[in-house]
N, C-alpha and C positions, 0 to 999 in steps of 0.2 A: 689275881694270880696270873703270872705271865705264861703264855703258851709255849710249850717246849718245842724247840726247833727240831725239824727232821735232820737226820744225818745228811751231809753234803751230797753223797751219792744218790740218796732218795729224792733230792731236789733236782736231779740232772735230767736232761733229755734222754740220756742213755737208759736210765731207770724207767722213764715214762714211755719211750717209743721203741726201744731196741731189746726188750726182754721177751722171750717166747718159750713155749713148751717144745719138746722134741716133735710132738705131733703137729704143732703149728708150723714149725720150720719145714717139715716134710711137705705139708700141704701147700705152703707158699712156693716152695721150689718146684713142686710138681705142676702147679698151675702156670708158673712162669715158663717152665720147659715146654709144656703142651701148647701154650699160646705162641711161643717162639717158633715151634715146628710148623704150626699152621701159617704163620706169617712168612716164614722162609719158603715154604712150599709155593705160596702165591707169588712171591718175588722171584723165585727161580723160574717159574713158568713165564713170567713177564720178561725176565732177562733172556730166556731162551728165544722168545719171539723177536727180541731185538738183535739176536745173533750172538749173544754171549753163551758160552758153554753149550753148543747145540747137541752134544752127546748126552747131556744131563737129563735124567728122568726123575722129576721131583717125587714121584710116587715110590720109586725104587731106591731113593737115596737113603743111606744108613745114618739117620739122624742121631745126635747125641742124646742120651738119657740123663737123668739127674745125677746118677753116680759118675758118669763120664765127666760131666761138668764139674762136679765136686773134686774129682781127681785132678783135672787140668788146673783148676783154680788153686787147689792145695799145693801143687808143684810150684807154681809161680809165687805162692806165699812164702815158700822156703827160699826163693830167690831174693826176696826182700832182705832176708838175713844176710845173704852174701853181699848185696849192694851196701847195706849198712856197715858191714865190716870193712869193705873197701873204702868207703867214704868216712869211716870212723864216726858214724852217727850213733847217738846213745840208744839204749833199749827203748826209751819212750817213743822215739821216732819209729823204730821197727814195729812196736806194738800198735801204734796209731795207724801206720800205713797198712798193716795187715788187716786191722779192723775195718778200715775204709774199704778194702777189697771185699771183705766178707759182706759188709752192708750193701755194697754196690751189686754184687752178684746174687744177693738174696732176691732182688726184684728185676735183675737183668740177666742176660744169658750170654755165654761165650760164643754162641752162634751169631750174635750181633756185635759183640766187642771181645776181641782177643785179650785174655788175661795179661799178656806181656805188656800191652800198651796201657791197660788200666793200672797195672802194677807200677809202672814208671811215674805216671801222673799222680797216683795215690802217694807214692813215696815223696815226690816233690812237694805235694800239698802238705804232707805230714811234717816236713822240715820247717815249713812256715808256721804251722799251728804250734809246734813244739819248740819254737824259738831256737831252731838249729838251721837257720836260713842259709841257703847257698844260691848264688846267682844262677839263673836258668841256663845261661850260656856255659858256665863252668860245669854245671850238672850234665847237660846234654853232650858236651864235647868228649866226656869221658866214657860215654856209652856208645858202642858201635852201632851204625845204621840208625841213629836217632837224631832228630833235629829238635831244637827248642820249640818250634811251632807245633810239632806233632804232640809234644807233651802239654803245651798250653791249650791246644784245641779241645782237650778232654776235661779241662778243669771245671768248666761250668756244668757239663753233663754229669760228672761225678758229684759235684756239689749239690745238684738237684736231687740225685739219688740218695744222698746223705741227709736230705731235707734241710740242708745248710746247718746241720748240727755237727760241729767239728770237734768239740771237746770229747776226749775219750778218757774214761776212768779204767785203767788197767791194773793188774795185780802187783806190779813192782813196788809201788808206794806202800800199800798195806803190808806187803811182805817185809819191807824194811822196818816198818813200824812194829811188827811182831818181833823181829829180831832185837830191836831196842828194848821192848817191853819184857821179853823173856830173860833178859840179863839180870833182872831182879829175882828170878826164880831158879834159873839154871846157873850154877856156880862155875862150871867148867867152860870158860869163854872159848877155848880152842875148839871143843866139840860143838858148841853152839854156832861158832863161825863157820865151821865145816858144813854143818847142817844147813845153815843159811845159804851158803854158796851152792850147795847141791839143790836147794829149793829153788834158786834162781833158774837152774837148768830145767826144773819141772815147770816153772812158769813159762819159760821159753817154749817148751813143748805145748803148753796149753794154748798158745797163740794159733796153732795149726788145727785146733779142734773147734767144736761149736760152743765150748764152755762159756765164752764171753756173752753169748746170747742166752744162756740158760741159768747162770749163777752170778752172784755178786762178786766183784773183784776180791773183796776181803775173804770170801769163802774159798775162792780158788787159791789165794795166797796161803790160807790156813791148811788146805789140803796138800799143797806143795811142801809146806813145812812138816806136816805130819808124815808124808812119804819119806822125806829126807831124814827125819828123826829116826825112823825105823832102821835105816841103813847105818847111822852113826850112834845108835843106842842113846839118843838124846831124849830126855824125859819130857816129851811134848804132852803126853797123857797127864802127867802130874801137873803141868802148867794149866791145862784145860780144866782139870778137876778143881784146882785152886780158884780159877777165874769164875767157875760156875758152881761154886760151893753151895750157894743158896738157891740155885736154879737148876736142879737135876733134870727137869723136863726139857728145859732149853738146851742143856748139854746133849741129851739123847737125840733131839731133833738135829742139832748141829752135827753130831757124829754120823747120823744117817746121810746127811747132805755130803759130808766129807767122803764117806764111803762111795757115794755115787760119782763124785768128781774124780777120786783116785782110780776108780775102775776105768773111766774114760781115758785118763792120762796113761794108765798102764797098757791099755789096748791100742793106743795110737801107733800107727806104723806109717812111715813116709811112703809116698807114692813111688813106685819103681819107674825108672826112666823109660823102660821098654813099653810100659803101659801108656805113658804120656805120649810117646812117639806114635803109637797106634791111634790114639784119640786125635792127635794133631793131624795125622794123615786123613782121617775121616772128616775132620773139620773143614778141610780144603773144599770138600764137595757139598757141605751143608752150611757154609758160611752165608749169611744174609747178604746178597749182592747190593742191597739198598744201602748198606753200611760200608761197602768196599769202594774206596775212592778210585780204584782202577777199573771198576765195572762200568759198562755202558748204561746200566740202569741208574747207578749213582750219578753219573754225569748228566743223564737226561733229567733226573729229578732236581739236580742242582741248578740246571739251566732254567727249568720251570719256576723254581723258587726265585731265581734272580729276575726273571721276567715279571713275576707277580710283585716283587718288591719295587721294580721300576714303575709298574702300573699304579701301585699304591702311592708312590711319591708323586707321580703325575696327577693323580686324582686329588691328593692333598694340596698340591700347588694350584690346581684349577679352582678348588674350593676357596683357597686363600685369595686368589685373584678376583673371584666373584664377590667375595666379601668386601674387598677393597673398592670394587666398582660400586657396590651397594652403598658403602659409606660415603664415597665421592658424590654419588647422585643425591644423597640426603643433604650434604654440605652445600651443593650447588643449588 
């Protein structure tokens, strides 16, 4: 008897490595935030000794908390939508870029990397992964105060944080599959189409929440369709009852999951620009100088790294020369 294959999503790295409970997400973010604050405190003191920001007191600095970081990242996630509209990138590029940002800032902090720079590189990376490639020069020249090199410099750092797992399963594809499948149950195609188009809006909204970490894309798609169906009086409930006619317990479980997803979608509110500006102002004083190319600490550590690299190369060359002399002495 042949072994039944798992669904494609359950074979993915997303299913294996990027699913969490709400408690796990909170713990990871809290740990990342606290570790960052301690790291920034140390580096601010070191920078002060070098003459950078002599007025700064690392103990009195108003550091960002988890909610501050989520708000700032969330704001720049919505900017991905604006860039995708300007560049005419498809929804899959938008969803992939936003998911890259979410994954990156799950284990990194805005006090080390500003979301704007991570957003741009995430978007450029997503265009390559989703076969919507644009030349880096064409991409960078359309974005004010941005160079191609500044985008490329972060590619490896982001890829490392993604564990080099680039494929993203997002809800748009299962949503379209539901739309096609429902046509055999729901006779009024106009109502079904209107429901589907509204469901796309709900899926768009889901991108700015934690849903992609908490639920399967197909479940998010079904919740979006269910919410839209209520607005257009589309018989989504009848469709589900028919699909799960012989599995009432499975239907009950699914309905509970859909209720949880719908609650998160309905409660989502965009971050207000006034809130973002206030957080950004505070970030100026608690940004990690070690990651700031304009700081003396960054320049000093960069110089030390370059010196160490020169020494490593010299040592390697010396060992090679000694080996050659060894071989020559044997031959002679």
